[in-house]
VOPALUM-125896 format. One record per residue (C-alpha): residue number from 1; x, y, z. Coordinates in Angstrom, 2 decimals, decimal comma, m for minus. Example, Ala and Ser with C-alpha at 12.3 -4.5 7.8 and 13.67 -1.06 7.14 Angstrom:
<node i="1" east="12,30" north="m4,50" up="7,80"/>
<node i="2" east="13,67" north="m1,06" up="7,14"/>
//
This chain:
<node i="1" east="m41,32" north="m9,66" up="10,55"/>
<node i="2" east="m42,41" north="m8,10" up="13,86"/>
<node i="3" east="m39,42" north="m8,29" up="16,22"/>
<node i="4" east="m40,89" north="m6,06" up="18,92"/>
<node i="5" east="m40,40" north="m7,46" up="22,40"/>
<node i="6" east="m43,27" north="m8,60" up="24,55"/>
<node i="7" east="m42,41" north="m6,01" up="27,20"/>
<node i="8" east="m42,58" north="m3,18" up="24,68"/>
<node i="9" east="m45,80" north="m4,57" up="23,28"/>
<node i="10" east="m47,48" north="m4,64" up="26,75"/>
<node i="11" east="m46,21" north="m1,16" up="27,66"/>
<node i="12" east="m47,32" north="0,23" up="24,27"/>
<node i="13" east="m50,76" north="m1,10" up="25,06"/>
<node i="14" east="m50,78" north="0,19" up="28,62"/>
<node i="15" east="m49,38" north="3,66" up="27,62"/>
<node i="16" east="m52,34" north="4,85" up="25,50"/>
<node i="17" east="m54,76" north="3,48" up="28,13"/>
<node i="18" east="m52,93" north="5,46" up="30,83"/>
<node i="19" east="m52,94" north="8,63" up="28,70"/>
<node i="20" east="m56,66" north="8,19" up="28,01"/>
<node i="21" east="m57,38" north="7,77" up="31,72"/>
<node i="22" east="m55,27" north="10,83" up="32,47"/>
<node i="23" east="m57,17" north="12,92" up="29,89"/>
<node i="24" east="m60,54" north="11,76" up="31,30"/>
<node i="25" east="m59,29" north="12,56" up="34,81"/>
<node i="26" east="m58,12" north="16,03" up="33,65"/>
<node i="27" east="m61,55" north="16,67" up="32,13"/>
<node i="28" east="m63,28" north="15,53" up="35,28"/>
<node i="29" east="m60,95" north="17,76" up="37,36"/>
<node i="30" east="m61,71" north="20,78" up="35,10"/>
<node i="31" east="m65,44" north="20,27" up="35,30"/>
<node i="32" east="m65,25" north="19,86" up="39,05"/>
<node i="33" east="m63,15" north="23,00" up="39,41"/>
<node i="34" east="m65,55" north="24,97" up="37,20"/>
<node i="35" east="m68,48" north="23,76" up="39,23"/>
<node i="36" east="m67,05" north="24,97" up="42,48"/>
<node i="37" east="m65,82" north="28,23" up="40,92"/>
<node i="38" east="m69,34" north="28,92" up="39,66"/>
<node i="39" east="m70,78" north="27,99" up="43,04"/>
<node i="40" east="m68,59" north="30,56" up="44,82"/>
<node i="41" east="m69,07" north="33,40" up="42,37"/>
<node i="42" east="m72,77" north="32,71" up="42,00"/>
<node i="43" east="m73,19" north="33,24" up="45,74"/>
<node i="44" east="m71,32" north="36,54" up="45,53"/>
<node i="45" east="m73,39" north="37,57" up="42,54"/>
<node i="46" east="m76,61" north="36,72" up="44,42"/>
<node i="47" east="m75,41" north="38,86" up="47,35"/>
<node i="48" east="m74,74" north="41,74" up="44,99"/>
<node i="49" east="m78,17" north="41,33" up="43,49"/>
<node i="50" east="m79,76" north="41,48" up="46,94"/>
<node i="51" east="m77,68" north="44,55" up="47,81"/>
<node i="52" east="m78,84" north="46,28" up="44,67"/>
<node i="53" east="m82,45" north="45,31" up="45,34"/>
<node i="54" east="m82,26" north="46,92" up="48,77"/>
<node i="55" east="m81,75" north="50,28" up="46,99"/>
<node i="56" east="m85,27" north="50,14" up="45,51"/>
<node i="57" east="m87,74" north="52,38" up="47,37"/>
<node i="58" east="m91,36" north="53,42" up="47,10"/>
<node i="59" east="m92,40" north="57,01" up="46,68"/>
<node i="60" east="m96,02" north="58,10" up="46,32"/>
<node i="61" east="m97,00" north="54,49" up="45,52"/>
<node i="62" east="m94,43" north="54,25" up="42,70"/>
<node i="63" east="m91,28" north="52,19" up="42,52"/>
<node i="64" east="m88,15" north="54,28" up="42,44"/>
<node i="65" east="m84,47" north="53,39" up="41,88"/>
<node i="66" east="m82,36" north="56,31" up="42,81"/>
<node i="67" east="m78,70" north="55,53" up="43,55"/>
<node i="68" east="m75,91" north="58,03" up="43,14"/>
<node i="69" east="m73,76" north="57,52" up="40,05"/>
<node i="70" east="m70,66" north="57,27" up="42,22"/>
<node i="71" east="m72,23" north="54,42" up="44,14"/>
<node i="72" east="m73,09" north="52,62" up="40,94"/>
<node i="73" east="m69,56" north="53,08" up="39,64"/>
<node i="74" east="m68,20" north="51,58" up="42,84"/>
<node i="75" east="m70,71" north="48,75" up="42,50"/>
<node i="76" east="m69,64" north="47,99" up="38,93"/>
<node i="77" east="m65,94" north="48,40" up="39,55"/>
<node i="78" east="m63,94" north="45,17" up="38,89"/>
<node i="79" east="m60,35" north="44,91" up="37,75"/>
<node i="80" east="m61,00" north="41,67" up="35,94"/>
<node i="81" east="m64,65" north="41,19" up="34,97"/>
<node i="82" east="m67,32" north="43,52" up="33,63"/>
<node i="83" east="m70,59" north="43,86" up="35,51"/>
<node i="84" east="m73,95" north="44,96" up="34,12"/>
<node i="85" east="m77,32" north="45,39" up="35,81"/>
<node i="86" east="m80,90" north="46,06" up="34,90"/>
<node i="87" east="m83,92" north="46,86" up="37,06"/>
<node i="88" east="m87,34" north="46,29" up="35,54"/>
<node i="89" east="m90,64" north="47,34" up="37,13"/>
<node i="90" east="m93,72" north="45,45" up="36,10"/>
<node i="91" east="m95,61" north="48,79" up="35,86"/>
<node i="92" east="m92,92" north="51,22" up="34,73"/>
<node i="93" east="m90,60" north="49,00" up="32,67"/>
<node i="94" east="m86,84" north="49,50" up="32,85"/>
<node i="95" east="m86,06" north="51,98" up="35,61"/>
<node i="96" east="m82,29" north="51,52" up="35,66"/>
<node i="97" east="m79,30" north="49,83" up="34,05"/>
<node i="98" east="m78,77" north="48,28" up="30,64"/>
<node i="99" east="m81,89" north="47,73" up="28,56"/>
<node i="100" east="m80,37" north="44,97" up="26,38"/>
<node i="101" east="m79,43" north="42,84" up="29,35"/>
<node i="102" east="m81,40" north="39,57" up="29,31"/>
<node i="103" east="m83,33" north="38,57" up="32,39"/>
<node i="104" east="m83,45" north="35,20" up="34,16"/>
<node i="105" east="m86,50" north="36,13" up="36,21"/>
<node i="106" east="m89,49" north="36,30" up="33,86"/>
<node i="107" east="m91,10" north="33,21" up="35,42"/>
<node i="108" east="m89,77" north="33,74" up="38,99"/>
<node i="109" east="m92,00" north="33,97" up="41,99"/>
<node i="110" east="m91,56" north="36,89" up="44,42"/>
<node i="111" east="m88,27" north="36,59" up="46,26"/>
<node i="112" east="m87,25" north="33,90" up="43,88"/>
<node i="113" east="m83,81" north="33,79" up="42,31"/>
<node i="114" east="m82,94" north="32,71" up="38,78"/>
<node i="115" east="m79,51" north="31,75" up="37,36"/>
<node i="116" east="m78,51" north="31,36" up="33,71"/>
<node i="117" east="m75,60" north="31,71" up="31,36"/>
<node i="118" east="m75,99" north="34,07" up="28,38"/>
<node i="119" east="m74,08" north="35,94" up="25,73"/>
<node i="120" east="m74,30" north="39,72" up="26,02"/>
<node i="121" east="m72,61" north="42,02" up="23,57"/>
<node i="122" east="m70,46" north="39,06" up="22,39"/>
<node i="123" east="m69,36" north="38,21" up="25,94"/>
<node i="124" east="m70,23" north="35,05" up="27,83"/>
<node i="125" east="m71,84" north="36,03" up="31,12"/>
<node i="126" east="m73,45" north="34,66" up="34,22"/>
<node i="127" east="m76,86" north="36,26" up="34,83"/>
<node i="128" east="m78,65" north="36,41" up="38,19"/>
<node i="129" east="m82,21" north="37,69" up="38,61"/>
<node i="130" east="m84,17" north="38,45" up="41,81"/>
<node i="131" east="m87,87" north="39,33" up="41,87"/>
<node i="132" east="m89,17" north="41,45" up="44,78"/>
<node i="133" east="m92,42" north="43,17" up="45,70"/>
<node i="134" east="m91,68" north="46,69" up="47,10"/>
<node i="135" east="m93,89" north="47,59" up="50,08"/>
<node i="136" east="m96,93" north="49,82" up="49,69"/>
<node i="137" east="m97,24" north="49,06" up="45,96"/>
<node i="138" east="m98,85" north="46,50" up="43,73"/>
<node i="139" east="m95,77" north="46,43" up="41,63"/>
<node i="140" east="m93,09" north="43,71" up="41,28"/>
<node i="141" east="m89,52" north="44,49" up="40,37"/>
<node i="142" east="m86,93" north="42,22" up="38,81"/>
<node i="143" east="m83,29" north="43,00" up="39,60"/>
<node i="144" east="m80,79" north="41,45" up="37,15"/>
<node i="145" east="m77,01" north="41,44" up="37,41"/>
<node i="146" east="m74,70" north="39,95" up="34,77"/>
<node i="147" east="m70,99" north="39,32" up="35,13"/>
<node i="148" east="m68,36" north="38,08" up="32,68"/>
<node i="149" east="m66,62" north="34,72" up="33,44"/>
<node i="150" east="m62,95" north="35,71" up="33,54"/>
<node i="151" east="m62,49" north="35,22" up="37,29"/>
<node i="152" east="m64,42" north="32,01" up="37,23"/>
<node i="153" east="m62,33" north="30,54" up="34,41"/>
<node i="154" east="m59,14" north="31,72" up="36,05"/>
<node i="155" east="m60,09" north="30,11" up="39,31"/>
<node i="156" east="m61,09" north="26,90" up="37,52"/>
<node i="157" east="m57,74" north="26,86" up="35,73"/>
<node i="158" east="m55,85" north="27,40" up="38,94"/>
<node i="159" east="m57,76" north="24,60" up="40,64"/>
<node i="160" east="m57,17" north="22,39" up="37,59"/>
<node i="161" east="m53,41" north="23,02" up="37,68"/>
<node i="162" east="m53,35" north="22,31" up="41,41"/>
<node i="163" east="m55,18" north="18,97" up="40,81"/>
<node i="164" east="m53,51" north="17,88" up="37,56"/>
<node i="165" east="m49,93" north="18,35" up="38,73"/>
<node i="166" east="m50,24" north="15,50" up="41,27"/>
<node i="167" east="m52,03" north="13,46" up="38,58"/>
<node i="168" east="m49,03" north="13,76" up="36,24"/>
<node i="169" east="m46,76" north="12,70" up="39,08"/>
<node i="170" east="m49,09" north="9,79" up="39,79"/>
<node i="171" east="m49,08" north="8,82" up="36,11"/>
<node i="172" east="m45,27" north="8,89" up="36,05"/>
<node i="173" east="m45,18" north="6,67" up="39,14"/>
<node i="174" east="m47,80" north="4,35" up="37,60"/>
<node i="175" east="m45,75" north="4,10" up="34,39"/>
<node i="176" east="m42,64" north="3,22" up="36,38"/>
<node i="177" east="m44,53" north="0,65" up="38,43"/>
<node i="178" east="m46,06" north="m0,75" up="35,20"/>
<node i="179" east="m42,56" north="m1,10" up="33,73"/>
<node i="180" east="m41,31" north="m2,86" up="36,87"/>
<node i="181" east="m44,41" north="m5,03" up="37,06"/>
<node i="182" east="m44,20" north="m6,10" up="33,40"/>
<node i="183" east="m40,50" north="m6,78" up="33,75"/>
<node i="184" east="m41,06" north="m8,85" up="36,92"/>
<node i="185" east="m43,99" north="m10,65" up="35,31"/>
<node i="186" east="m41,98" north="m11,53" up="32,21"/>
<node i="187" east="m38,88" north="m12,61" up="34,18"/>
<node i="188" east="m39,88" north="m16,30" up="34,15"/>
<node i="189" east="m40,19" north="m16,17" up="30,37"/>
<node i="190" east="m36,88" north="m14,38" up="29,96"/>
<node i="191" east="m35,22" north="m16,91" up="32,31"/>
<node i="192" east="m36,80" north="m19,77" up="30,32"/>
<node i="193" east="m35,52" north="m18,21" up="27,05"/>
<node i="194" east="m32,00" north="m17,89" up="28,54"/>
<node i="195" east="m32,06" north="m21,54" up="29,58"/>
<node i="196" east="m32,99" north="m22,66" up="26,11"/>
<node i="197" east="m30,58" north="m20,27" up="24,42"/>
<node i="198" east="m27,69" north="m21,54" up="26,51"/>
<node i="199" east="m28,19" north="m25,13" up="25,34"/>
<node i="200" east="m26,43" north="m26,80" up="22,47"/>
<node i="201" east="m27,96" north="m29,23" up="19,97"/>
<node i="202" east="m27,06" north="m32,24" up="22,08"/>
<node i="203" east="m28,88" north="m31,11" up="25,26"/>
<node i="204" east="m32,48" north="m32,29" up="24,92"/>
<node i="205" east="m33,15" north="m32,66" up="28,62"/>
<node i="206" east="m36,52" north="m31,31" up="29,87"/>
<node i="207" east="m36,72" north="m27,63" up="30,80"/>
<node i="208" east="m37,20" north="m27,21" up="34,59"/>
<node i="209" east="m40,73" north="m26,05" up="35,50"/>
<node i="210" east="m40,25" north="m25,36" up="39,19"/>
<node i="211" east="m40,97" north="m21,80" up="40,19"/>
<node i="212" east="m42,74" north="m20,97" up="36,89"/>
<node i="213" east="m46,20" north="m19,42" up="36,86"/>
<node i="214" east="m49,04" north="m21,40" up="35,32"/>
<node i="215" east="m48,84" north="m19,71" up="31,88"/>
<node i="216" east="m45,12" north="m20,23" up="31,71"/>
<node i="217" east="m45,48" north="m23,85" up="32,86"/>
<node i="218" east="m47,78" north="m24,50" up="29,92"/>
<node i="219" east="m45,11" north="m23,14" up="27,59"/>
<node i="220" east="m42,37" north="m25,15" up="29,28"/>
<node i="221" east="m44,54" north="m28,28" up="29,13"/>
<node i="222" east="m45,06" north="m27,85" up="25,39"/>
<node i="223" east="m41,30" north="m27,26" up="24,89"/>
<node i="224" east="m40,57" north="m30,41" up="26,82"/>
<node i="225" east="m43,01" north="m32,36" up="24,70"/>
<node i="226" east="m41,27" north="m31,00" up="21,58"/>
<node i="227" east="m37,86" north="m31,86" up="23,00"/>
<node i="228" east="m39,08" north="m35,40" up="23,80"/>
<node i="229" east="m40,38" north="m35,90" up="20,25"/>
<node i="230" east="m37,21" north="m34,39" up="18,83"/>
<node i="231" east="m35,09" north="m36,75" up="21,01"/>
<node i="232" east="m37,19" north="m39,66" up="19,84"/>
<node i="233" east="m36,74" north="m38,69" up="16,25"/>
<node i="234" east="m33,00" north="m38,28" up="16,64"/>
<node i="235" east="m32,71" north="m41,62" up="18,40"/>
<node i="236" east="m34,74" north="m43,28" up="15,63"/>
<node i="237" east="m32,54" north="m41,67" up="13,03"/>
<node i="238" east="m29,37" north="m42,80" up="14,76"/>
<node i="239" east="m30,80" north="m46,29" up="15,19"/>
<node i="240" east="m31,71" north="m46,42" up="11,54"/>
<node i="241" east="m28,22" north="m45,34" up="10,48"/>
<node i="242" east="m26,65" north="m47,86" up="12,85"/>
<node i="243" east="m28,95" north="m50,68" up="11,70"/>
<node i="244" east="m28,39" north="m49,82" up="8,06"/>
<node i="245" east="m24,63" north="m49,67" up="8,44"/>
<node i="246" east="m24,53" north="m52,94" up="10,37"/>
<node i="247" east="m27,02" north="m54,96" up="8,30"/>
<node i="248" east="m25,96" north="m53,79" up="4,86"/>
<node i="249" east="m22,31" north="m54,50" up="5,52"/>
<node i="250" east="m22,66" north="m58,28" up="5,07"/>
<node i="251" east="m24,70" north="m58,28" up="1,78"/>
<node i="252" east="m22,50" north="m55,61" up="0,29"/>
<node i="253" east="m19,43" north="m57,61" up="1,24"/>
<node i="254" east="m21,00" north="m60,63" up="m0,39"/>
<node i="255" east="m21,70" north="m58,56" up="m3,54"/>
<node i="256" east="m18,03" north="m57,56" up="m3,68"/>
<node i="257" east="m16,89" north="m61,15" up="m3,13"/>
<node i="258" east="m19,11" north="m62,53" up="m5,86"/>
<node i="259" east="m17,98" north="m59,83" up="m8,32"/>
<node i="260" east="m14,36" north="m60,76" up="m7,65"/>
<node i="261" east="m15,27" north="m64,48" up="m8,03"/>
<node i="262" east="m16,93" north="m63,82" up="m11,35"/>
<node i="263" east="m13,91" north="m61,87" up="m12,56"/>
<node i="264" east="m11,54" north="m64,73" up="m11,66"/>
<node i="265" east="m13,84" north="m67,51" up="m12,93"/>
<node i="266" east="m11,80" north="m69,98" up="m15,06"/>
<node i="267" east="m14,81" north="m71,05" up="m17,08"/>
<node i="268" east="m18,34" north="m70,08" up="m18,02"/>
<node i="269" east="m19,97" north="m72,49" up="m15,55"/>
<node i="270" east="m18,11" north="m71,03" up="m12,61"/>
<node i="271" east="m18,79" north="m67,47" up="m13,81"/>
<node i="272" east="m22,52" north="m68,27" up="m14,24"/>
<node i="273" east="m22,62" north="m69,66" up="m10,68"/>
<node i="274" east="m20,85" north="m66,51" up="m9,35"/>
<node i="275" east="m23,29" north="m64,27" up="m11,22"/>
<node i="276" east="m26,27" north="m66,17" up="m9,82"/>
<node i="277" east="m24,87" north="m65,75" up="m6,31"/>
<node i="278" east="m24,23" north="m62,09" up="m7,08"/>
<node i="279" east="m27,86" north="m61,70" up="m8,15"/>
<node i="280" east="m29,05" north="m63,29" up="m4,86"/>
<node i="281" east="m26,78" north="m61,00" up="m2,86"/>
<node i="282" east="m27,96" north="m57,87" up="m4,66"/>
<node i="283" east="m31,54" north="m58,97" up="m4,24"/>
<node i="284" east="m31,02" north="m59,55" up="m0,52"/>
<node i="285" east="m29,30" north="m56,17" up="m0,10"/>
<node i="286" east="m32,11" north="m54,43" up="m2,02"/>
<node i="287" east="m34,75" north="m56,15" up="0,09"/>
<node i="288" east="m33,00" north="m55,27" up="3,29"/>
<node i="289" east="m32,65" north="m51,62" up="2,18"/>
<node i="290" east="m36,34" north="m51,47" up="1,37"/>
<node i="291" east="m37,30" north="m52,99" up="4,69"/>
<node i="292" east="m35,04" north="m50,56" up="6,53"/>
<node i="293" east="m36,72" north="m47,67" up="4,77"/>
<node i="294" east="m40,12" north="m49,12" up="5,55"/>
<node i="295" east="m39,15" north="m49,43" up="9,18"/>
<node i="296" east="m38,04" north="m45,76" up="9,17"/>
<node i="297" east="m41,38" north="m44,66" up="7,64"/>
<node i="298" east="m43,27" north="m46,47" up="10,42"/>
<node i="299" east="m41,32" north="m44,72" up="13,12"/>
<node i="300" east="m43,66" north="m42,78" up="15,49"/>
<node i="301" east="m41,96" north="m39,47" up="14,63"/>
<node i="302" east="m42,63" north="m39,96" up="10,90"/>
<node i="303" east="m46,34" north="m40,63" up="11,32"/>
<node i="304" east="m47,32" north="m37,01" up="10,65"/>
<node i="305" east="m47,21" north="m37,96" up="6,91"/>
<node i="306" east="m49,96" north="m40,60" up="7,38"/>
<node i="307" east="m53,40" north="m39,72" up="6,07"/>
<node i="308" east="m56,05" north="m42,16" up="7,43"/>
<node i="309" east="m59,15" north="m42,75" up="5,40"/>
<node i="310" east="m61,95" north="m45,32" up="5,06"/>
<node i="311" east="m60,79" north="m48,51" up="3,32"/>
<node i="312" east="m62,06" north="m52,00" up="2,64"/>
<node i="313" east="m59,92" north="m54,80" up="4,08"/>
<node i="314" east="m61,30" north="m57,25" up="1,47"/>
<node i="315" east="m60,34" north="m54,96" up="m1,45"/>
<node i="316" east="m56,95" north="m54,38" up="0,19"/>
<node i="317" east="m56,27" north="m58,10" up="0,65"/>
<node i="318" east="m57,32" north="m58,85" up="m2,93"/>
<node i="319" east="m55,13" north="m56,11" up="m4,41"/>
<node i="320" east="m52,01" north="m56,96" up="m2,38"/>
<node i="321" east="m52,52" north="m60,71" up="m2,83"/>
<node i="322" east="m52,62" north="m60,37" up="m6,60"/>
<node i="323" east="m49,13" north="m58,89" up="m6,53"/>
<node i="324" east="m47,78" north="m62,11" up="m4,93"/>
<node i="325" east="m49,46" north="m64,62" up="m7,18"/>
<node i="326" east="m46,36" north="m64,93" up="m9,46"/>
<node i="327" east="m44,16" north="m65,70" up="m6,46"/>
<node i="328" east="m46,61" north="m68,30" up="m5,23"/>
<node i="329" east="m46,81" north="m69,93" up="m8,67"/>
<node i="330" east="m43,04" north="m69,93" up="m8,88"/>
<node i="331" east="m42,80" north="m71,94" up="m5,68"/>
<node i="332" east="m45,83" north="m74,11" up="m6,55"/>
<node i="333" east="m47,71" north="m72,84" up="m3,48"/>
<node i="334" east="m51,51" north="m72,93" up="m3,22"/>
<node i="335" east="m52,22" north="m69,27" up="m2,56"/>
<node i="336" east="m55,79" north="m68,04" up="m1,89"/>
<node i="337" east="m58,07" north="m65,49" up="m0,35"/>
<node i="338" east="m60,81" north="m66,21" up="2,22"/>
<node i="339" east="m63,11" north="m63,24" up="2,84"/>
<node i="340" east="m66,76" north="m62,42" up="3,51"/>
<node i="341" east="m68,87" north="m61,43" up="0,51"/>
<node i="342" east="m69,38" north="m57,84" up="1,70"/>
<node i="343" east="m66,82" north="m55,17" up="2,49"/>
<node i="344" east="m65,07" north="m54,98" up="5,89"/>
<node i="345" east="m64,48" north="m51,25" up="6,42"/>
<node i="346" east="m61,94" north="m49,69" up="8,77"/>
<node i="347" east="m60,09" north="m46,39" up="8,99"/>
<node i="348" east="m56,40" north="m46,55" up="8,29"/>
<node i="349" east="m53,48" north="m45,82" up="5,96"/>
<node i="350" east="m53,85" north="m48,00" up="2,90"/>
<node i="351" east="m50,15" north="m47,80" up="2,01"/>
<node i="352" east="m48,93" north="m48,88" up="5,45"/>
<node i="353" east="m51,46" north="m51,66" up="5,85"/>
<node i="354" east="m50,65" north="m52,90" up="2,38"/>
<node i="355" east="m46,99" north="m53,00" up="3,35"/>
<node i="356" east="m47,75" north="m54,92" up="6,53"/>
<node i="357" east="m49,79" north="m57,48" up="4,57"/>
<node i="358" east="m47,03" north="m57,80" up="1,97"/>
<node i="359" east="m44,48" north="m58,55" up="4,68"/>
<node i="360" east="m46,69" north="m61,26" up="6,18"/>
<node i="361" east="m47,31" north="m62,83" up="2,74"/>
<node i="362" east="m43,60" north="m62,63" up="1,90"/>
<node i="363" east="m42,66" north="m64,38" up="5,14"/>
<node i="364" east="m45,27" north="m67,02" up="4,57"/>
<node i="365" east="m44,14" north="m67,79" up="1,01"/>
<node i="366" east="m40,48" north="m67,86" up="1,99"/>
<node i="367" east="m40,95" north="m70,31" up="4,85"/>
<node i="368" east="m43,57" north="m72,56" up="3,32"/>
<node i="369" east="m42,27" north="m75,51" up="1,40"/>
<node i="370" east="m42,96" north="m76,35" up="m2,24"/>
<node i="371" east="m46,58" north="m77,50" up="m2,60"/>
<node i="372" east="m47,68" north="m75,87" up="0,57"/>
<node i="373" east="m50,67" north="m73,68" up="1,29"/>
<node i="374" east="m50,87" north="m69,94" up="2,12"/>
<node i="375" east="m54,12" north="m68,10" up="2,69"/>
<node i="376" east="m55,01" north="m64,48" up="3,23"/>
<node i="377" east="m58,03" north="m64,31" up="5,45"/>
<node i="378" east="m60,31" north="m61,34" up="6,20"/>
<node i="379" east="m62,76" north="m61,61" up="9,14"/>
<node i="380" east="m65,41" north="m59,13" up="10,21"/>
<node i="381" east="m66,54" north="m60,72" up="13,48"/>
<node i="382" east="m66,10" north="m60,26" up="16,34"/>
<node i="383" east="m63,86" north="m57,45" up="15,06"/>
<node i="384" east="m62,19" north="m56,60" up="11,76"/>
<node i="385" east="m59,16" north="m58,88" up="11,39"/>
<node i="386" east="m56,55" north="m59,33" up="8,68"/>
<node i="387" east="m54,78" north="m62,74" up="8,74"/>
<node i="388" east="m52,09" north="m64,65" up="6,82"/>
<node i="389" east="m52,01" north="m68,41" up="7,40"/>
<node i="390" east="m49,59" north="m71,03" up="6,14"/>
<node i="391" east="m48,81" north="m74,75" up="6,74"/>
<node i="392" east="m45,07" north="m74,28" up="6,93"/>
<node i="393" east="m42,73" north="m75,37" up="9,75"/>
<node i="394" east="m44,38" north="m73,08" up="12,25"/>
<node i="395" east="m42,81" north="m71,08" up="15,10"/>
<node i="396" east="m42,06" north="m72,55" up="18,52"/>
<node i="397" east="m44,11" north="m70,99" up="21,32"/>
<node i="398" east="m41,06" north="m69,83" up="23,22"/>
<node i="399" east="m39,89" north="m67,91" up="20,10"/>
<node i="400" east="m43,18" north="m66,16" up="19,31"/>
<node i="401" east="m42,47" north="m63,20" up="21,55"/>
<node i="402" east="m39,03" north="m62,53" up="20,11"/>
<node i="403" east="m39,84" north="m62,81" up="16,44"/>
<node i="404" east="m41,07" north="m59,19" up="16,39"/>
<node i="405" east="m37,67" north="m57,91" up="17,51"/>
<node i="406" east="m35,58" north="m56,21" up="14,86"/>
<node i="407" east="m33,14" north="m58,50" up="13,05"/>
<node i="408" east="m34,16" north="m61,49" up="15,09"/>
<node i="409" east="m34,48" north="m64,81" up="13,25"/>
<node i="410" east="m35,55" north="m68,13" up="14,60"/>
<node i="411" east="m32,55" north="m70,34" up="14,87"/>
<node i="412" east="m32,39" north="m72,98" up="12,13"/>
<node i="413" east="m35,05" north="m71,30" up="9,95"/>
<node i="414" east="m34,63" north="m72,05" up="6,27"/>
<node i="415" east="m35,61" north="m68,69" up="4,74"/>
<node i="416" east="m33,19" north="m65,91" up="3,71"/>
<node i="417" east="m34,98" north="m63,03" up="5,48"/>
<node i="418" east="m33,21" north="m60,38" up="7,41"/>
<node i="419" east="m35,45" north="m60,21" up="10,51"/>
<node i="420" east="m37,19" north="m56,90" up="9,78"/>
<node i="421" east="m40,51" north="m57,92" up="8,21"/>
<node i="422" east="m42,36" north="m58,72" up="11,44"/>
<node i="423" east="m40,91" north="m55,70" up="13,23"/>
<node i="424" east="m42,41" north="m53,57" up="10,46"/>
<node i="425" east="m45,76" north="m55,37" up="10,80"/>
<node i="426" east="m45,84" north="m54,73" up="14,56"/>
<node i="427" east="m45,03" north="m51,01" up="14,16"/>
<node i="428" east="m47,75" north="m50,55" up="11,56"/>
<node i="429" east="m50,29" north="m52,41" up="13,68"/>
<node i="430" east="m49,39" north="m50,25" up="16,75"/>
<node i="431" east="m49,87" north="m47,10" up="14,70"/>
<node i="432" east="m53,38" north="m48,36" up="13,92"/>
<node i="433" east="m54,23" north="m49,10" up="17,58"/>
<node i="434" east="m54,21" north="m52,79" up="16,67"/>
<node i="435" east="m52,45" north="m55,90" up="17,86"/>
<node i="436" east="m50,53" north="m58,57" up="16,06"/>
<node i="437" east="m51,00" north="m62,14" up="17,33"/>
<node i="438" east="m49,26" north="m65,30" up="16,16"/>
<node i="439" east="m50,63" north="m68,78" up="16,66"/>
<node i="440" east="m50,44" north="m72,19" up="15,09"/>
<node i="441" east="m52,02" north="m72,86" up="11,73"/>
<node i="442" east="m54,74" north="m75,47" up="11,01"/>
<node i="443" east="m54,22" north="m78,87" up="12,67"/>
<node i="444" east="m51,34" north="m77,34" up="14,68"/>
<node i="445" east="m49,23" north="m76,96" up="11,55"/>
<node i="446" east="m47,66" north="m73,72" up="10,26"/>
<node i="447" east="m48,41" north="m70,27" up="11,56"/>
<node i="448" east="m51,25" north="m67,83" up="11,61"/>
<node i="449" east="m50,53" north="m64,09" up="11,91"/>
<node i="450" east="m53,55" north="m61,91" up="12,76"/>
<node i="451" east="m53,88" north="m58,12" up="12,88"/>
<node i="452" east="m56,99" north="m57,32" up="14,98"/>
<node i="453" east="m58,33" north="m53,83" up="14,70"/>
<node i="454" east="m59,63" north="m53,37" up="18,21"/>
<node i="455" east="m59,96" north="m49,51" up="18,15"/>
<node i="456" east="m60,68" north="m46,86" up="15,48"/>
<node i="457" east="m57,25" north="m46,42" up="13,85"/>
<node i="458" east="m57,72" north="m42,67" up="13,40"/>
<node i="459" east="m57,28" north="m42,13" up="17,15"/>
<node i="460" east="m53,58" north="m42,93" up="16,93"/>
<node i="461" east="m52,89" north="m41,79" up="13,38"/>
<node i="462" east="m53,85" north="m38,16" up="13,91"/>
//
């Protein structure tokens, strides 16, 4: 795991860049220093060449170079560099100096000057050539002087040191400023980290965003969204635990009571009656537990487990309806399916929608009297709709808003429900961007529950 800090990461990236720029700057400084060193010494070498050319004279129409040896020794004397010369007459050839010295003036015009770098006797040299035409002759003479590069390189090095020393100081100052700048730039993030670190598990209030730069505000905003979802999940969990503890207390107490009654039964008839009551209590507790778990699964914070896909409402209604046929037959209820001949396709979670339909069918069968009618209806126009219709006692209009509240039951209703089925249906419909409507059944009798899929369900499920 990489535990390197962001500050060190930024500086480790800036450091090599700064070193590279410093190296390029040093190279540029060296080349600049060498250029000006060559410029200065080239001018001196040109002056020496002209001085040596002034010693060429004409005698009897011939070019002569006659300089005392002492003068030449003085001319060539240098404590640092070595100096060589050569004088070449076009007619007479080499008339003085070193024969193996290259010339830079083969293609020069008269009074023209040529400059070049060459290697002579294993030494790198700077070579200057001057071509002149001595008076009273038809001859041309090329005067060449070559000098080693020690003074030039020494001067270039001195200039480089003089220029690079401030560059190193500037680099040190730039590094310090980069450290301070990175630290100052990261301060909002470190402050944000300290705020979060100082919180305990119960503090889910939003992180303040005032004074934060834009990039840090984006991070704080995402953290606040996460805290909001986490708070919602914790509240849902607490609500589930509270609801489960409250609602299961009564059926579990009834189970205990019926067990004690069966144990104390004086005869088989009383014991059988107690066992039947015990069976109903256990069934009611199991049904309530299942519905509580279903309600928890439909919580918005648990929806990340949902996988929406294309499904046919007609096939879904037929499959779920077949599971309730035994219950309908048991209660002598006419139970049927009304659907178009073709498929009605939507996008949704088949498991959740099947559970919603099961709850609607369960409610309809429980509250419809013996010999009644319950229908599962699938409509395609004007929008895909899934309905459950019965001819039971119906729901008063002033109660139709409250029936979707958790654990709410219409006063005086005959069924043994626990008030969670319709709450589950509403949650599932909401997760599918749909609405649940309740209205009266045919001829004003009974109830009709409709789930209308107004928008593509995948928009809310993802």
